[in-house]
GULO-362918 format. One record per residue: chain; x negated, y, z negated of N, C-alpha, C, O in turn. Coordinates in steps of 0.2 Angstrom, whole numbers, plus 2048, in hexadecimal, padded with zeros to 3 digits. Layout:
N
+-------+-----+-----+-----+------+------+------+-----+-----+-----+-----+-----+-----+
| chain | n.X | n.Y | n.Z | ca.X | ca.Y | ca.Z | c.X | c.Y | c.Z | o.X | o.Y | o.Z |
+-------+-----+-----+-----+------+------+------+-----+-----+-----+-----+-----+-----+
|     A |   X |   Y |   Z |    X |    Y |    Z |   X |   Y |   Z |   X |   Y |   Z |
...
+-------+-----+-----+-----+------+------+------+-----+-----+-----+-----+-----+-----+
//
This chain:
69
+-------+-----+-----+-----+------+------+------+-----+-----+-----+-----+-----+-----+
| chain | n.X | n.Y | n.Z | ca.X | ca.Y | ca.Z | c.X | c.Y | c.Z | o.X | o.Y | o.Z |
+-------+-----+-----+-----+------+------+------+-----+-----+-----+-----+-----+-----+
|     A | C15 | 5C4 | 64E |  C18 |  5CA |  64D | C1E | 5C9 | 648 | C1D | 5CC | 642 |
|     A | C23 | 5C5 | 64A |  C29 |  5C6 |  649 | C2C | 5C8 | 641 | C2D | 5C6 | 63B |
|     A | C2C | 5CF | 645 |  C2E |  5D5 |  645 | C34 | 5D7 | 644 | C38 | 5D4 | 648 |
|     A | C38 | 5DC | 641 |  C41 |  5DB |  63E | C42 | 5DE | 647 | C40 | 5E3 | 64A |
|     A | C46 | 5DA | 64A |  C48 |  5DE |  651 | C4E | 5E0 | 651 | C52 | 5E0 | 656 |
|     A | C50 | 5E1 | 64C |  C59 |  5E0 |  64A | C5A | 5EA | 64B | C5F | 5EE | 64D |
|     A | C54 | 5EB | 648 |  C54 |  5F4 |  648 | C54 | 5F6 | 652 | C54 | 5F2 | 656 |
|     A | C54 | 5FC | 654 |  C54 |  5FE |  659 | C4D | 602 | 65A | C4A | 602 | 65F |
|     A | C4B | 605 | 655 |  C45 |  605 |  656 | C40 | 601 | 659 | C3C | 602 | 65E |
|     A | C40 | 5FE | 653 |  C3B |  5F5 |  655 | C3B | 5F1 | 65B | C37 | 5EE | 65D |
|     A | C45 | 5F3 | 65F |  C46 |  5EF |  665 | C40 | 5F5 | 66B | C3C | 5F2 | 66F |
|     A | C40 | 5FC | 66A |  C3E |  601 |  66E | C37 | 5FF | 66E | C36 | 5FD | 673 |
|     A | C32 | 5FF | 669 |  C2C |  5FD |  669 | C29 | 5F7 | 66F | C24 | 5F7 | 672 |
|     A | C2F | 5F4 | 66E |  C2D |  5EE |  673 | C2D | 5EE | 67B | C32 | 5F0 | 67D |
|     A | C28 | 5EC | 67E |  C26 |  5EB |  686 | C2B | 5E8 | 68A | C2E | 5E3 | 687 |
|     A | C2E | 5EB | 68E |  C33 |  5E6 |  693 | C32 | 5E0 | 694 | C36 | 5DC | 693 |
|     A | C2C | 5DE | 694 |  C2B |  5D6 |  696 | C2A | 5D2 | 68D | C28 | 5CC | 68D |
|     A | C2C | 5D6 | 688 |  C2D |  5D3 |  683 | C36 | 5D0 | 683 | C37 | 5CD | 67E |
|     A | C3B | 5D1 | 687 |  C41 |  5D0 |  688 | C41 | 5C8 | 68D | C3E | 5C6 | 692 |
|     A | C46 | 5C6 | 68B |  C46 |  5C2 |  692 | C4D | 5C5 | 695 | C4D | 5C2 | 69A |
|     A | C51 | 5C8 | 694 |  C55 |  5CC |  699 | C53 | 5D3 | 697 | C57 | 5D6 | 693 |
|     A | C4E | 5D6 | 69A |  C4B |  5DC |  69C | C4F | 5E0 | 69D | C50 | 5E4 | 698 |
|     A | C52 | 5E1 | 6A4 |  C58 |  5E6 |  6A5 | C5B | 5E5 | 69F | C5E | 5EB | 69F |
|     A | C5D | 5E3 | 69C |  C62 |  5E5 |  69A | C5E | 5E7 | 691 | C61 | 5EB | 68D |
|     A | C58 | 5E4 | 690 |  C55 |  5E6 |  68B | C5A | 5E1 | 684 | C5C | 5E3 | 67F |
|     A | C5B | 5DB | 688 |  C5B |  5D5 |  683 | C5A | 5CE | 680 | C58 | 5CB | 685 |
|     A | C5A | 5CC | 67C |  C55 |  5C5 |  679 | C4D | 5C6 | 67B | C49 | 5C3 | 67F |
|     A | C4B | 5CB | 675 |  C45 |  5CB |  673 | C42 | 5C4 | 670 | C44 | 5C1 | 66C |
|     A | C3B | 5C4 | 675 |  C37 |  5BD |  676 | C30 | 5BF | 673 | C2B | 5BC | 675 |
|     A | C2F | 5C5 | 671 |  C28 |  5C7 |  66F | C24 | 5C3 | 66B | C1E | 5C4 | 66A |
|     A | C28 | 5BB | 669 |  C23 |  5B7 |  665 | C26 | 5B2 | 664 | C2C | 5B4 | 663 |
|     A | C25 | 5AA | 664 |  C27 |  5A6 |  663 | C2F | 5A3 | 65F | C33 | 5A0 | 661 |
|     A | C2D | 5A7 | 658 |  C35 |  5A8 |  656 | C3B | 5AB | 65A | C40 | 5A9 | 65B |
|     A | C38 | 5B0 | 65C |  C3F |  5B4 |  660 | C3F | 5B2 | 665 | C44 | 5B3 | 669 |
|     A | C3A | 5AE | 667 |  C3F |  5AA |  66F | C44 | 5A4 | 66D | C49 | 5A2 | 670 |
|     A | C41 | 59F | 667 |  C45 |  59B |  666 | C4B | 59E | 663 | C50 | 59B | 663 |
|     A | C4B | 5A4 | 661 |  C53 |  5A8 |  65E | C57 | 5A9 | 666 | C5C | 5A7 | 667 |
|     A | C51 | 5AE | 66A |  C56 |  5AD |  670 | C5B | 5A7 | 674 | C61 | 5A6 | 676 |
|     A | C57 | 5A5 | 672 |  C59 |  59B |  676 | C61 | 59C | 673 | C67 | 59C | 675 |
|     A | C5F | 59C | 66C |  C67 |  59A |  668 | C6C | 5A0 | 668 | C72 | 59F | 668 |
|     A | C69 | 5A5 | 669 |  C6F |  5AB |  668 | C73 | 5AC | 670 | C78 | 5AF | 671 |
|     A | C6E | 5A9 | 675 |  C71 |  5A9 |  67C | C74 | 5A3 | 67D | C77 | 5A3 | 682 |
|     A | C74 | 59D | 67A |  C77 |  59A |  679 | C7F | 598 | 677 | C84 | 594 | 679 |
|     A | C7F | 59E | 671 |  C84 |  5A0 |  66F | C89 | 5A4 | 673 | C8F | 5A5 | 673 |
|     A | C84 | 5A8 | 676 |  C87 |  5B0 |  679 | C87 | 5B0 | 681 | C8A | 5B4 | 684 |
|     A | C84 | 5AD | 683 |  C82 |  5B0 |  687 | C86 | 5AB | 68E | C89 | 5A6 | 68D |
|     A | C85 | 5B0 | 694 |  C88 |  5AB |  69B | C85 | 5A6 | 69E | C7F | 5A7 | 69F |
|     A | C87 | 5A2 | 6A1 |  C81 |  59C |  6A3 | C7E | 59F | 6A7 | C7A | 59A | 6A8 |
|     A | C7D | 5A6 | 6AE |  C76 |  5AA |  6AE | C74 | 5AC | 6A9 | C6E | 5AC | 6A9 |
|     A | C75 | 5AF | 6A5 |  C72 |  5B0 |  69E | C6D | 5AB | 69C | C67 | 5AC | 69D |
|     A | C71 | 5A6 | 69A |  C6D |  5A1 |  698 | C66 | 59F | 69C | C60 | 5A0 | 699 |
|     A | C67 | 59C | 6A2 |  C63 |  59B |  6A7 | C5C | 59E | 6A7 | C56 | 59C | 6A7 |
|     A | C60 | 5A7 | 6A7 |  C5A |  5AB |  6A8 | C56 | 5AD | 6A0 | C50 | 5B0 | 6A1 |
|     A | C58 | 5AC | 69B |  C56 |  5AC |  694 | C52 | 5A5 | 694 | C4D | 5A5 | 691 |
|     A | C54 | 59E | 696 |  C51 |  598 |  695 | C4B | 599 | 69A | C46 | 595 | 699 |
|     A | C4B | 59D | 6A0 |  C43 |  59E |  6A5 | C3F | 5A2 | 6A2 | C39 | 5A3 | 6A4 |
|     A | C43 | 5A5 | 69F |  C3F |  5AC |  69C | C39 | 5A8 | 695 | C34 | 5A8 | 693 |
|     A | C3D | 5A6 | 695 |  C3A |  5A2 |  68E | C35 | 59C | 68F | C30 | 59C | 68C |
|     A | C37 | 598 | 693 |  C31 |  592 |  697 | C2B | 595 | 698 | C26 | 593 | 695 |
|     A | C2B | 59A | 69C |  C26 |  5A0 |  6A0 | C20 | 5A3 | 69B | C1A | 5A4 | 69D |
|     A | C24 | 5A4 | 694 |  C22 |  5A7 |  690 | C1E | 5A5 | 68C | C19 | 5A7 | 68C |
|     A | C21 | 59F | 688 |  C21 |  59B |  686 | C20 | 591 | 686 | C23 | 58D | 683 |
|     A | C1B | 590 | 68B |  C1E |  588 |  68E | C1F | 582 | 689 | C20 | 57C | 68A |
|     A | C1E | 584 | 683 |  C1F |  57F |  67D | C25 | 57E | 67C | C27 | 57A | 678 |
|     A | C29 | 583 | 67E |  C30 |  584 |  67D | C33 | 57E | 683 | C38 | 57B | 681 |
|     A | C32 | 57D | 688 |  C35 |  57B |  68F | C35 | 576 | 68B | C31 | 573 | 687 |
|     A | C3E | 575 | 68E |  C45 |  56F |  68E | C42 | 56A | 691 | C3E | 56C | 696 |
|     A | C42 | 563 | 68F |  C42 |  55F |  690 | C49 | 55C | 695 | C4E | 55A | 692 |
|     A | C4A | 55D | 69D |  C4E |  559 |  69D | C50 | 551 | 69E | C55 | 54F | 69D |
+-------+-----+-----+-----+------+------+------+-----+-----+-----+-----+-----+-----+
//
């Protein structure tokens, strides 16, 4: 997919399930590239709760991105 999701028009086309925080429409994860970007952005700007939610959503959708603890 690798669409430019900076435009609200393109973001509106996504299903709610394509966001790590669907209730807020934040951190789109429609493909693995955007999922990696979501993890990076939430690490910079997100609260601890958001970080946990985004990490869980990304790992559920893309198990290959699971963090080895």
